[in-house]
N, C-alpha and C positions, 0 to 999 in steps of 0.2 A: 887542543881537546876542538873535536869539532864539535857544532849545538846540538846536537841528534848522542851523540857517547852517555851511553849509559852514566857514565859515572856526570858525566856534569850532571844530566835532569838528576841524578839521585844525590847531589850535596843543592842540588837548582832546592831542587823543593824541601830538602831537609831549613831554606830558608824559611818557609812557609809555618814549618812545623818550631823554628826555634828565632827568630828574628824576629816579629813586630810582636810572634807570641808572649814573648816579654812583658809587654805592653798590658800590665793584669789592673790588683783591686784599684790604683790607684788613677788607673786615667782610665775606671769606670769600664774595664778588658776589655781598649779597644783591639788588641791584639788576637785574644782571641776569637773576637767580631770578625776584625779581617779574615781571624785563617775562615770560619764558617763560613760567611762569604764567597769563599772561592771553592770552596769544597761545595756547597749549592751550587755555584755557577757549576762546578764539573759534574756533579750528577746530574742535574738535566738536560748539560748536552749530550749525556749515557741514554736517557730518556730518549728522547728523545729520539733522540741514534736507535734505540730500541722500537718503535715507531713507526722505523721507518721501514724495517723488513715489516712481511706477516709470516715469507717462509725457512726453513733452519737454512739452506740453502741459499742463501740470495745472503747477498757478497756490499757492503762500501764503503769504499775511496772516503779515505776518513784522513783531510789539510787540515792539518790544527797546529800550534803555538806547542814548544816543544814540552814547556811548561803544566802541561792541560794533563798530556801522559803520564805517570804516576799514578794520580786518583783515576783516568780511566782503564789503561792497564791493569790498576788493582781492581775495579767492576768488573771486567771483565771478564776475569778470571775466576769469580766465585761461580761457586754452584749456579748453575739454574739462569747464570748469566748466555748469553750468547753469544759463542765460539772466539773468539779474535785471534784473525794472525797479524804481529806487530812486522813492518817494515821497513826499517826510520832509515832514513834515505840524509846525510849533509849536503844543501844547497853550497 
């Protein structure tokens, strides 16, 4: 399996949702707070990408770690978001 394989990305994203997320009330919600921070970071990245465009035909090349892809792809696929084309290549 390659680093940018869709299944590997899906499994990796699951680690954010299941792994440390289990650290709940007994740890002052360290798991959910960490996940919230990760989502916030990715939403800010997406906001910055949107701010870089002024025309619907503008294109941006984004080179980013595979761990960011699930959230960015989800946001880009939502109604009202800029059209996103993803070409993922392993290195």
